[in-house]
Steps between C-alpha positions, in 0.01 A plus 500: 500500500799687362718425802505132436846332539566136509244225477171635633676746749376857530572796724250514780497882481416507138257218539303681764506835308333330215263254677191712441563559134740345256563180696146405529426591144763329304703165494867513600743582221793274508842671494813384317645377822220250554530311172490122513823314604724371222380148592134606460564660168680190379215273606256727325700514177563124495120430519393727216487211257328262742144351466211751481426684827211409708246776578512475882169594662482805710314446809422654837515397866152563630549641852548844351125483415382400847274804512300342204272206470612219273273614226614861523865390502439293183342799321793719594776263393314382183474867388876534568582209283629278776543145377545293813471518880677389816239444755539525882386183671619566855782623711613859449304543171172396656208345320296815396424377147537125551274334766731201533284296743179551298666400178657186650166397644312539171656412165219668312574830680878455418413460129268795508767708659761413251254559213476863593867541405473283189206697360730798501797309350689544829714199608505404864876419499606475864349474851694684774507429870809683620556416867744343751409137543811449704440786747630410852152584636317158441166682454623720234689222319196283502279770356736573208562128440127436475469791272772348279331165492164644416670690222649174368164339498331787324775517243438133427121569467540799280792356296717795595870393446684729735488601876679802630613538859790570739749245635428625847761543782516317829648622831848426631408196693211281628393760764505806268199737481597703197665427169875559481627592151876441483697613202848518638653200657760638739545492793446116512181497690328651187631208300351270757169679472494457112606134521232422756226691296566313179574159642212480761232728355536631140600183319261261684208741454546558132574145429160401639334803327639405170381145546150630579502718196629220270217273626250767380656556166660833578846505359597869536547674837642842431676641806542872507866581583418748771695650799396360836463146368762226454457513119593862416734465197574265210756317717271413779219413258719242325621362827147416596412371153801261514384381844136430441430488130442675171149596605672792666573789270514878499244770510757736347409836664787713381408790745657296777809421294590845369591628841708189568719588208376232260493560121141415392588354160781283654264373769229411237750317281671332801165363632347438166787265398389282787132529416453655836283805431123431549360840543601865460394802707529822310612772753774756486734640764663840565819539696556853643864550419567761764339307783653167397843647488471598864288208641516208253224323316368322810352815627131446446245750640250316730241773430382513146399866542858582580655287220757764411671437829616164367730410222269295284127506394304304256355655190281412207678351206689767311516741785814359666681383190431621143308327228829378340583288803148362516525421126815294583310333782210397286746392225685280747168327604426439134845366439477244768155374383325621805138365494359685798355851520641840575292581801480871598542549881452867588638621825597843378442771773494778241287320233279295733226252417355488154710795365821304545356192329393715202844655471679165529265345241573772261876456532478119471263512200731729312823318553341166429353634177842637389652161564243314310541731217860441496605850606 
């Protein structure tokens, strides 16, 4: 992608011209203008003499293999050298490979299910039930809350330390029918909405949810900082963490932070200093420079088939930002002593499904190997 300028930004015209060939065939090459910030370089240099780096396991989020049975998926990822998994247990990810109700009802089935992974030296690292348990529609909220609670109980049974989900988003008042995501607090009625949401819904719900998790020995609830939900950046994550407890931490999905203007290395160190990163999604982002210059980065295409009409799309690791940046990212996770996994989530419309997973795994394996070898 020769037209790259800035951090992960490309010309839409050039991008589309190469979509069928070079773009799909090779990871992004990072330009001089997208080098790490001075702060990131300083952090990297300062940690060179630190304790030996941990080999962070490379994992995958299983919905990308929903077309396969559990055994077929395990054969695929084992051959790919995947070392860990994030398993969907409800909500948006579904339960294709994890029959939650069956496992909860029969501990022997649960042990047999987990053994399938262990026999292939694959770690079941996280259970994911992304949903909206504070949806203003009571039926939808109840469904996702029940999914969360079942996931907590299953994590306890399987001795899985981390649950991944969304914070959710309520409506703008008691009679609302749809979620209302407010990011700008003026005029004053928007401030009233946010205040009501957090005071009356968000904090009470998550205070009780954390208590339930704690009772079942689950100490890590990794919230994905995702647009559309009340926790969508490091600031809102830490606000909720302070309000309800340190069981709340981040699923650090940088794909949702790139387009918000965050520096990935700075985010990792900022949250890492507070021991607030519990999980990491590995997914990249491309910002179409020409489109963003005219319409801004909040211009998302509603139709994935017409993604180029928007300003931002998700890509496999290395296909939005070059391997150098991802090396800095992995190094940052090593620097903070991150003890979770790097979980590949593929939502790339150009390298869909298994292909995107394979390409992302290739990039991550190579940058991790270089770091462990001291390069």
